[in-house]
MIMARBA-281164 format. One record per residue (C-alpha): residue number from 1; x, y, z. Coordinates in steps of 0.1 Angstrom, whole numbers. Layout:
MIMARBA-281164
SITE/NUM/X/Y/Z .
...
//
This chain:
MIMARBA-281164
SITE/1/-489/-674/110 .
SITE/2/-519/-656/126 .
SITE/3/-541/-687/120 .
SITE/4/-514/-710/136 .
SITE/5/-513/-687/167 .
SITE/6/-551/-686/169 .
SITE/7/-555/-724/167 .
SITE/8/-526/-731/190 .
SITE/9/-542/-709/217 .
SITE/10/-576/-726/211 .
SITE/11/-558/-759/218 .
SITE/12/-545/-745/251 .
SITE/13/-509/-737/239 .
SITE/14/-493/-703/242 .
SITE/15/-467/-682/223 .
SITE/16/-435/-675/243 .
SITE/17/-412/-645/239 .
SITE/18/-384/-664/256 .
SITE/19/-380/-699/271 .
SITE/20/-387/-699/309 .
SITE/21/-362/-717/332 .
SITE/22/-368/-753/340 .
SITE/23/-389/-761/309 .
SITE/24/-382/-790/287 .
SITE/25/-371/-776/253 .
SITE/26/-373/-793/219 .
SITE/27/-375/-783/183 .
SITE/28/-403/-787/158 .
SITE/29/-397/-795/122 .
SITE/30/-428/-776/110 .
SITE/31/-462/-763/121 .
SITE/32/-496/-766/106 .
SITE/33/-519/-735/108 .
SITE/34/-553/-752/104 .
SITE/35/-550/-769/138 .
SITE/36/-521/-751/155 .
SITE/37/-500/-783/157 .
SITE/38/-463/-788/154 .
SITE/39/-444/-819/142 .
SITE/40/-417/-830/166 .
SITE/41/-391/-856/157 .
SITE/42/-364/-849/183 .
SITE/43/-378/-858/217 .
SITE/44/-372/-878/248 .
SITE/45/-396/-891/275 .
SITE/46/-395/-857/291 .
SITE/47/-417/-843/263 .
SITE/48/-445/-864/278 .
SITE/49/-434/-863/315 .
SITE/50/-425/-826/320 .
SITE/51/-451/-802/333 .
SITE/52/-439/-774/311 .
SITE/53/-427/-778/275 .
SITE/54/-413/-752/251 .
SITE/55/-410/-759/214 .
SITE/56/-388/-740/191 .
SITE/57/-405/-735/157 .
SITE/58/-389/-719/126 .
SITE/59/-411/-690/114 .
SITE/60/-407/-701/78 .
SITE/61/-419/-736/84 .
SITE/62/-456/-730/91 .
SITE/63/-479/-745/65 .
SITE/64/-516/-738/59 .
SITE/65/-530/-773/59 .
SITE/66/-522/-808/71 .
SITE/67/-522/-820/35 .
SITE/68/-493/-795/27 .
SITE/69/-470/-813/51 .
SITE/70/-477/-850/45 .
SITE/71/-446/-854/22 .
SITE/72/-424/-837/49 .
SITE/73/-430/-865/74 .
SITE/74/-400/-888/68 .
SITE/75/-391/-899/103 .
SITE/76/-411/-910/133 .
SITE/77/-425/-882/154 .
SITE/78/-456/-867/170 .
SITE/79/-480/-838/163 .
SITE/80/-485/-816/193 .
SITE/81/-510/-788/196 .
SITE/82/-515/-781/233 .
SITE/83/-519/-798/267 .
SITE/84/-541/-828/268 .
SITE/85/-576/-824/283 .
SITE/86/-598/-851/298 .
SITE/87/-630/-850/318 .
SITE/88/-650/-875/338 .
SITE/89/-688/-880/337 .
SITE/90/-692/-852/363 .
SITE/91/-674/-828/339 .
SITE/92/-643/-824/361 .
SITE/93/-618/-812/335 .
SITE/94/-581/-820/339 .
SITE/95/-553/-804/318 .
SITE/96/-521/-823/311 .
SITE/97/-533/-857/321 .
SITE/98/-514/-873/292 .
SITE/99/-485/-849/289 .
SITE/100/-474/-814/299 .
SITE/101/-498/-790/317 .
SITE/102/-483/-760/298 .
SITE/103/-471/-760/262 .
SITE/104/-454/-730/246 .
SITE/105/-441/-723/212 .
SITE/106/-413/-698/205 .
SITE/107/-406/-687/169 .
SITE/108/-370/-688/158 .
//
């Protein structure tokens, strides 16, 4: 779990102790420690349009490597690891250009 938390933070995500009000909330099927990503199958457009997203992740569903979870992907979904980042040629960095500005994970 420590590697998952470290890599999620590197990607710009955060660990939540509780879900803040007015955040879009969904559940992840599992997480991958090597890149701090979570697999989400249950979502609506708000996952991509909300400024703040909280994802519930079962503690016992964190796997070490991406290859450990390939057989668990049985339905359409998305891997999420943190807010998107983009920069122009002048190196102006924007967070959340293609999704939420803040992404938090709460362990359940």
